[in-house]
C-alpha angles and dihedrals in degrees: 000000000000100000094261098292135102127225131206126252087251090057090047091052088050091055089049091051092049090051090050090051088050091055091048090052091050091049087052088047087229100163101188092042088055092047089054091068093060130082119241091249097042125143129212122196124191136142090006090301124120120206121189134208130350090307086059090052090051091048090052092048092046088053093045096048092043086066105036132049094189136019133185129184126211113187118225104173129006123187129173120193115173106309095341121100118194124188135175109199146163121239120206109191138173120215122219090258091057098256115141124224130192117193131172110219144168133214137190117205121188114199131204117185089348092301123112109254094172137019122185114184124194126193141137109260089204088072085070101033090066092053097045098043104111111182131052094255094050092047090050093050093049091048090051093048090050093047093045094046091062100032097115092044096059 
């Protein structure tokens, strides 16, 4: 919800522009530029982990950039309602070993005074497990998990 207030189309456009700048900073892997978009008391939730404050943002970025050498975002759907920004997007990333990953993801950003107070990021970790599995056994296990997880749907 939007906290019981409405915002103008101009304010909604400003939130969209800030989110686009955030994506650009992430693509440049500019840690401190990304951190700038978050409030001091922000929270980030991903993979059932909660990170708090700007140190939490840095921890998330350190984890992300440890695994990818390049990242690009392609928006699919963007919605702004009050101070809530929702985006479905596709990530195309390159790992440090050169492997490519494509992952469809979603995020919910809650803004306060045009700073991100909350980021919730949703994605399928199996998108990455398949790419990082190194040996024959690990690759086989990941393929079986993927196959089994959608068995009744196909």
